[in-house]
BAZA-476192 format. One line per field, with one value per residue: x, y, z of N, C-alpha, C, CB in turn; residue number from 1; residue in three letters. Coordinates in Angstrom, 2 decimals, decimal comma. Glycine has a CB too. Layout:
<atoms>
n_X = [X|...]
n_Y = [Y|...]
n_Z = [Z|...]
ca_X = [X|...]
ca_Y = [Y|...]
ca_Z = [Z|...]
c_X = [X|...]
c_Y = [Y|...]
c_Z = [Z|...]
cb_X = [X|...]
cb_Y = [Y|...]
cb_Z = [Z|...]
pos = [NUM|...]
code = [ALA|...]
</atoms>
This chain:
<atoms>
n_X = [-14,56|-12,14|-12,36|-12,61|-10,11|-8,41|-5,77|-5,65|-5,76|-7,70|-10,52|-11,86|-14,87|-15,93|-18,76|-19,74|-20,42|-22,47|-25,82|-28,75|-30,83|-29,49|-27,67|-29,45|-30,36|-28,72|-28,97|-29,83|-28,80|-26,44|-24,72|-24,59|-23,25|-20,75|-19,98|-19,76|-17,71|-15,62|-15,31|-14,49|-12,00|-10,70|-10,51|-11,09|-13,93|-14,79|-17,39|-18,24|-20,73|-23,39|-25,84|-27,83|-27,29|-26,29|-27,48|-28,65|-26,45|-24,21|-21,55|-20,79|-21,91|-21,16|-22,00|-21,35|-21,21|-21,12|-19,31|-20,86|-23,52|-23,69|-23,37|-25,67|-27,53|-28,68|-28,02|-28,60]
n_Y = [94,93|96,15|96,97|94,46|93,37|94,65|96,28|98,96|102,27|104,21|104,71|106,56|107,50|109,37|110,81|113,21|114,63|113,25|112,90|113,26|111,38|109,19|108,51|107,82|105,40|103,43|100,85|100,79|98,63|98,14|100,21|99,53|97,07|98,01|99,45|97,40|95,86|97,73|98,08|95,52|95,30|97,35|99,89|103,23|104,49|106,96|108,81|110,98|113,12|115,10|114,74|113,11|109,70|107,31|107,13|105,47|103,82|105,29|106,36|108,86|112,08|114,82|118,07|120,52|124,01|126,99|129,95|132,27|131,38|130,66|133,14|134,46|133,11|130,73|128,10|124,69]
n_Z = [-46,60|-46,13|-43,48|-42,20|-42,64|-40,89|-38,96|-39,59|-38,39|-38,77|-40,85|-43,42|-44,79|-47,32|-48,08|-48,70|-51,04|-52,12|-53,09|-50,98|-51,50|-52,49|-50,47|-48,47|-49,33|-48,37|-46,19|-42,68|-41,24|-42,56|-41,78|-39,11|-39,25|-40,18|-37,90|-35,95|-37,11|-37,06|-34,29|-33,58|-34,87|-33,70|-34,89|-36,09|-37,67|-39,83|-40,97|-43,41|-44,19|-45,61|-44,66|-42,19|-41,70|-40,56|-38,11|-35,29|-35,25|-35,01|-32,99|-32,27|-33,15|-35,02|-35,75|-37,97|-38,44|-40,42|-39,46|-39,92|-39,81|-37,14|-35,95|-36,75|-35,34|-36,23|-35,77|-34,85]
ca_X = [-13,36|-11,06|-12,55|-12,37|-8,68|-7,77|-4,46|-5,76|-6,22|-8,90|-11,03|-12,74|-15,77|-16,37|-19,98|-20,21|-20,97|-23,53|-27,17|-29,41|-31,62|-28,60|-27,14|-30,53|-30,58|-27,91|-29,78|-29,28|-28,02|-25,11|-23,93|-24,37|-22,18|-19,50|-19,63|-19,32|-16,40|-14,64|-15,06|-13,73|-10,62|-10,23|-10,21|-12,11|-14,55|-15,31|-18,32|-18,47|-21,92|-24,15|-27,15|-27,78|-27,61|-25,92|-28,44|-28,31|-25,18|-23,13|-21,10|-20,68|-22,37|-20,70|-22,66|-20,53|-21,87|-20,23|-19,38|-21,96|-24,75|-23,66|-23,54|-27,07|-28,39|-29,42|-27,55|-29,57]
ca_Y = [94,13|96,92|96,88|93,10|93,08|95,19|96,90|100,38|103,04|104,96|104,63|107,71|107,38|110,72|110,81|114,59|115,15|112,34|113,45|112,56|110,24|108,05|108,14|107,20|104,03|102,51|100,36|101,02|97,46|98,25|101,06|98,75|96,10|98,78|99,76|96,17|95,51|98,70|97,76|94,25|95,52|98,50|101,02|104,27|104,73|108,32|108,95|112,39|113,31|116,32|114,32|112,03|108,42|106,18|107,20|104,83|103,10|106,24|106,55|110,30|112,88|116,21|118,89|121,72|125,14|128,09|131,01|133,19|130,79|130,75|134,54|134,84|132,36|129,71|126,73|124,15]
ca_Z = [-46,65|-45,52|-42,03|-41,75|-42,72|-39,69|-39,11|-39,89|-37,25|-39,12|-42,21|-43,67|-45,94|-47,66|-48,87|-48,62|-52,29|-52,57|-52,86|-49,88|-51,93|-52,67|-49,15|-47,70|-49,82|-47,59|-45,07|-41,36|-40,81|-43,15|-40,89|-37,89|-39,57|-40,19|-36,52|-35,30|-37,67|-36,55|-32,88|-33,51|-35,31|-32,94|-35,77|-36,12|-38,97|-39,86|-42,09|-43,71|-45,02|-45,37|-44,16|-41,20|-42,32|-39,70|-37,01|-34,01|-35,37|-34,79|-31,61|-32,07|-34,27|-34,97|-36,75|-38,13|-39,08|-40,75|-38,44|-40,22|-39,31|-35,69|-35,59|-37,00|-34,44|-36,95|-35,53|-34,06]
c_X = [-12,19|-11,15|-12,22|-10,89|-7,95|-6,45|-4,49|-6,31|-7,52|-9,24|-12,03|-13,55|-16,33|-17,56|-20,57|-20,82|-22,07|-24,89|-27,88|-30,24|-30,77|-28,03|-28,21|-30,85|-29,76|-28,71|-29,06|-28,42|-26,62|-24,20|-23,63|-23,26|-20,82|-19,04|-19,09|-17,93|-15,31|-14,30|-14,21|-12,26|-9,97|-9,75|-11,36|-12,63|-15,20|-16,14|-18,62|-19,66|-22,53|-25,49|-26,98|-28,13|-27,30|-26,81|-27,96|-27,01|-23,99|-22,81|-21,11|-21,16|-21,90|-21,39|-21,89|-21,31|-20,83|-20,35|-20,52|-23,27|-24,81|-23,93|-25,01|-28,05|-29,19|-28,90|-28,58|-29,82]
c_Y = [94,84|96,83|95,49|92,76|93,56|95,85|98,38|101,11|103,77|104,76|105,76|107,44|108,77|110,63|112,21|115,13|114,27|112,92|112,62|111,35|109,00|107,57|107,41|105,79|102,99|102,13|100,58|99,85|97,48|99,08|100,32|97,72|96,80|99,06|98,53|95,76|96,45|98,42|96,51|94,45|96,71|99,64|102,01|104,40|106,10|108,46|110,43|112,51|114,68|116,01|113,18|110,73|107,24|106,07|106,51|104,03|104,01|106,34|108,04|111,01|114,31|116,96|120,20|122,78|126,19|129,17|131,98|132,66|130,87|132,18|134,97|134,03|131,27|128,31|126,02|122,85]
c_Z = [-45,98|-44,00|-41,50|-41,76|-41,48|-40,00|-39,44|-38,68|-37,51|-40,58|-42,38|-44,93|-46,22|-48,62|-48,93|-49,89|-52,86|-52,19|-51,78|-50,31|-52,18|-51,34|-48,35|-48,18|-49,06|-46,35|-43,74|-40,89|-41,40|-42,27|-39,59|-38,12|-39,60|-38,77|-35,80|-35,80|-37,17|-35,09|-32,75|-33,88|-34,60|-33,84|-35,70|-37,54|-38,92|-41,13|-42,27|-44,66|-44,73|-44,73|-43,17|-41,88|-41,41|-38,47|-35,75|-34,07|-35,10|-33,30|-31,27|-33,33|-34,05|-36,09|-36,81|-38,90|-39,41|-39,67|-38,68|-39,66|-37,79|-35,23|-35,74|-36,16|-35,12|-36,71|-34,67|-33,69]
cb_X = [-13,02|-11,10|-13,99|-13,12|-8,08|-7,56|-3,71|-6,64|-5,18|-8,73|-11,70|-11,93|-16,93|-15,22|-20,99|-19,09|-19,85|-23,34|-28,00|-30,29|-32,38|-27,47|-26,66|-31,77|-30,23|-26,52|-30,10|-30,39|-28,73|-25,19|-24,67|-25,68|-22,45|-19,68|-20,84|-20,34|-16,46|-15,16|-16,37|-14,37|-10,58|-9,10|-9,97|-11,55|-15,59|-14,16|-19,63|-17,20|-22,95|-24,36|-28,06|-28,75|-26,85|-24,48|-29,76|-29,43|-25,05|-23,50|-19,68|-19,21|-23,92|-19,14|-24,18|-19,21|-22,99|-20,55|-18,07|-22,07|-24,88|-22,31|-22,64|-27,40|-29,32|-29,40|-26,15|-30,48]
cb_Y = [93,79|98,39|97,25|92,13|93,72|94,08|96,19|100,63|104,02|106,46|103,22|109,03|106,34|111,53|109,82|115,46|115,30|110,91|113,46|113,51|110,59|108,41|109,39|108,06|103,96|103,14|98,87|101,28|96,17|98,86|102,39|98,04|95,41|100,10|100,32|95,02|95,55|100,13|97,58|93,21|95,74|98,08|100,54|105,63|103,61|109,38|108,14|113,05|112,19|117,08|113,89|112,31|108,27|106,29|106,60|103,91|102,48|107,63|105,96|110,70|112,82|116,32|119,13|121,39|125,72|128,67|131,77|133,42|129,34|130,27|135,42|134,68|133,29|130,00|126,72|124,45]
cb_Z = [-48,10|-45,99|-41,66|-42,61|-43,96|-38,67|-40,16|-41,12|-36,84|-38,81|-42,51|-43,79|-45,67|-48,29|-48,29|-48,23|-53,31|-51,94|-54,17|-49,14|-53,19|-53,63|-48,38|-47,78|-51,30|-47,20|-45,26|-40,36|-41,21|-44,56|-40,60|-37,45|-40,92|-40,96|-35,78|-35,54|-39,20|-36,71|-32,13|-34,44|-36,80|-32,00|-37,23|-35,60|-39,34|-39,81|-41,84|-44,32|-44,77|-46,68|-45,33|-40,00|-43,63|-39,28|-37,43|-33,59|-36,76|-35,34|-31,40|-31,72|-34,41|-35,10|-36,40|-38,86|-38,17|-42,16|-38,40|-41,73|-39,77|-35,15|-36,45|-38,48|-33,78|-38,40|-34,85|-34,46]
pos = [1|2|3|4|5|6|7|8|9|10|11|12|13|14|15|16|17|18|19|20|21|22|23|24|25|26|27|28|29|30|31|32|33|34|35|36|37|38|39|40|41|42|43|44|45|46|47|48|49|50|51|52|53|54|55|56|57|58|59|60|61|62|63|64|65|66|67|68|69|70|71|72|73|74|75|76]
code = [MET|ILE|LEU|GLN|ALA|GLY|GLY|LEU|GLY|ALA|ILE|VAL|LEU|ASP|LEU|GLY|SER|ILE|ALA|PRO|GLU|PHE|VAL|SER|ARG|VAL|GLU|LEU|TRP|THR|TRP|HIS|ARG|PHE|ARG|VAL|ALA|ALA|GLU|ARG|THR|GLN|SER|SER|THR|ILE|LEU|LEU|THR|GLN|TYR|VAL|CYS|ALA|LYS|SER|SER|ALA|GLU|LEU|LEU|LEU|ARG|LEU|HIS|THR|PRO|ARG|MET|LEU|HIS|GLU|GLY|ARG|CYS|GLY]
</atoms>
C-alpha cells in the first residue's frame, strides 16, 4: 500500500534480523510486484537482509563483508 500511494523517494524494508526460513517464505512474485510498484511510482525500494531472497527481482545486489573477512581472503 505504501508503494502504491507514491510520493516517497525511498522505502527501506529491514529484514536483517529475520531468520532465513521465514524470509524464504515470501514468494518471488511478491518481490516482483514490489519492484513493478516501485518503478511505476519512481521510488527506490531497499531490502536489507542477511540472505538472498529477491533474486531476479533485484536490480542491484550489494554484499557487504567485515574488513577482517576481506583481509583473510574469505569474501566471495
